[in-house]
N, C-alpha and C positions, 0 to 999 in steps of 0.2 A: 587486572581483570580477572572475573571468577572463572572464566573457561578458557580451555585452550584455543589458541588462534593460528591458523596455518601462516606460515610465512607469508604466502601469495596474497592472503586477504588482509593483511596490515595495510593501512592507509594513513595520510598525514591530515588530521582533521583541520588543521590550520591552513591547509592548501584546498582542500575539498570545499569547506564551508562557503568561503567567497564565491568560489564558482556557483554554487547551488544559489545562494542568495542573488547575485546576478540574474542566473536564468529566470528566477521566479519573477524579478522587478522588471526583466527586459519583456517575457512572455505577456505578463500583465498589461504592460505597456502598450504593447503590440495589439492586444485584444480592445484597446481602448477603453480599459476599465481600472479604476484606481483601486479596488480592494481584493482581496483572497479570502475564502472561505473553507475551513477546515473542519471535516469529521471527527471531532475528538472522542475517541473511544475508551481513552485511560490505557493504552497500550503505547510500546516504544516507537513504533513507526508513526503513528499520528502526530504523538509528541515532537518527534523530530520534525515532521513536514510543518507543524505549527510554529515551532521555533524558527525556522528558516523563513517562514513568510513573516513574522513579525520584524525579524532582523532585515528583512528585505524592504517590506511596506510601511513598518511600524505598527503598534498596538492599535491606534486608532483607524488603521486601513485593513484590521484582520478581524474576522468573525470566526469564531469557535462555538461550534454546535456538539453537544453530548446527546445521544439518541439512544436512552435505555428502554429495554425491554423488562418485562416482569422477571425473567428467567436470568437478567444481567448481573453479574457479581456486585456486590455494593462497594467492592474496591475499585471499581472501575469508575464509578462516578467520584470516589474520594480522589483517585489519582488524575482523574481529568481535570477537577477542580483544582489541585495542587499546581498542574501543568499551568491552566490559565491564569491562577493567581500570580505565579512566577513570571510569566509574560506580560501581566499588567492589563488583561484582556478579560471582559465580563463573559460569562460561559452561559450560551443559550441553551437550554433543555428543553427538547421535545420528546416525550415518550412514545413510543411506537406499540404499545400493547393493546389500545383499542383499534389501531390499523390493522393488526393482524387477526385479532379477534373478529373483525369484519368479514375476513375472507372465508368464505364458506368450507367447512371442512377442516379448518386449520388447525384444530386440536388432533385430528387424525393423521396428518401427515407425518412422514417418517422424517428423522432428523435431517437429512440432506434437504429435503424439499423446504421444509419449516425454516431452516437457517438460509437457504437462498432466498426465499421471501422475505426474511427479516433484512437480510442485506438490501434488496432491492428497496424496500419500503423506506429504509435509511437514505439511501441515495435520491429517491424520489424527494423525500423531505428537504434533502440538502439542497438540490437543483430550485427548488421553489423558492427557499430562503436565499439563493444566491441571485434570483431574480427579483428578490424583495429589497435585498442590500445593494445590489449592484456590484456584485462579487463573483470572482472567476474560482472554480472549483478546483482546488489543490489536491492531487493525487497521494494516496500514502501505501500503495502497494510497493513492496520492495522487490529487487531482482530475484531473490529466491523464490517468492510467491509467483512473479509472473513468468518464470521459467517453468515451475511446477504446475502452474496452473491452480495453486492455491488459492481461490478466490472466485467469487461470484460475477460472472460476466454481467454489464449494465447494474452491478453492486457495487461493493467494495474497489471493484477494479476501475470504475468509472471516473473521470476526471478530464478536465481542462489542459491542464499542465501537471506533470509530476516531477518533483525535484528528487526524489529519494529511488526513482526505479532503477538506476544503475548501481545501486548499492546492495551488495548481500546482506542479510540480515545480521551478520556478526561484524560486517563494515558499519551498519548503521548504530551498533551498540557502542562502537568506538566514537562516531559522532555525538551519541548520546551522552556518554561520559565526558566529552569535552565541551559540551553544551550544560554541564553540570546539572542536568535534570533531577527530577526528585528520585529519591532512592528506591521507592515503591516501583517506580517505572522500570528501573535497571533491574530488581532483583525478581519481580514476578516473572511466572512461566508465561512465555507468549500465548495468546489465546484470541479466538475472533468472537468469545463471550457469546456463543449462540445456543447453548445449554450450560446447564450447571454442571462444573467439573470439566468441561471441554479444555482442551489444550491443542496447540499446533502441532507439536513433535508428537504426540501420540496420535493425531490423525494421519501425518506423514509418515511414520513408523520409523523415523529417524531423527537425531538433533539435528539443529541448524549448523553446528560446529562441523560436524561430518559430511552434511550435504553440501554445505556451502564449498568446503575442500574439494569436494568431487565436482561440483559444477564449474567450478572457477577452471578447472582442468579441462574439462569436456566443451565450454564454451569460449572461454577467454584464450586459453593456452591453445585450444583446437586438438587438444590429444585424443588418440583413439580410445576407445573402450578399453581395449587390450592393454594399451600403454598404462592407463589410470589405474587398472587390476595390477599392473606389474610393480607399481608404486605402492602398493600394500593394503589396497581398498578392497572390501567384500565384494566378490564376483556378483553375487546375485544383487547386491544393493547398488552396483554400478550400473547395471542392466536395468533395474528397475526404474531408478531414476533418469536413465536416459529414455526409456520408453515413455515416462510420463510425461517428459519434455515434448517427445513427437506427438503424443496423443492429445495434449493440450495446445498444439500450435494456433489452432482457430480463435483461442482467446486472446491472442495477442495481435490480432489484426481486425480491422474493419470489417464489415459483410462483404464477401466476394461477389462483385457486380458482373451478371453475364455481359458479355462485350458483344454489342449488335451494333457500333457507330465506331467512327475512325477515332474520336477520342473520347474514352469512358473514364468516367471519373474512378480514380484510385488506380488505374493501369496506365492509363496515358495521359490523365489530367493531373499532375504532379508538382505543378508551379509551387513554388514558396509563393506564399500571400504578397510578399513585399516585390516580388517581380512583375506584378500586374498580370496582364492578359497577353 
């Protein structure tokens, strides 16, 4: 691999992939649905989610959708088509430029608001197509993004089931290599493709290899901030990532409901659906 991988982040794709595939198959069946639908951006995360879905359900039961905007990189469409072709699935393309243009004042929005609106437009289309095709929306947000809140609530973070959400970005790259995904997917800088030249690592202010090495120590190993710093990581960066996780906790939960009864949804009513009532 091209970048250094912390020992804690190394995984066995041969062990992990069958678990991901079984998860998708089981959850789709539990929902009483036969198909899965994935928003294929042209990036690594959605490519892995798409490949796992095809392996779990088959190409005929997988819907892949590309949702470009006029500011999207041409390479994104190229890479999305390469992935779809490799997986043997026809790519559905639905441009969202006209949708965002119809929003009053869109051209005057700052990058954050414009990007969030675009992400939510894409997810609105994806959920509509999920109804058309009778397909469950498969998530593409990785563990690094979920922990740091690097995503749009009810936008790219939305899904019915997510097979990649417990894998850090550097771990997903290992899965992508094991799946032999197109070289362009593996080589490109991670980007949400929300404006020209945008990259994830520039937005976050840290490369994924470093961020993941810190996060796995704070979260999975439950080390203190002081202990992580003692292991040689930059003090300001460790504190910044820890604070970012804390500040974005709300993105990792369904809306909190005010408790007014004995059995409140999401607080007391937690039975798995196959337990009954």
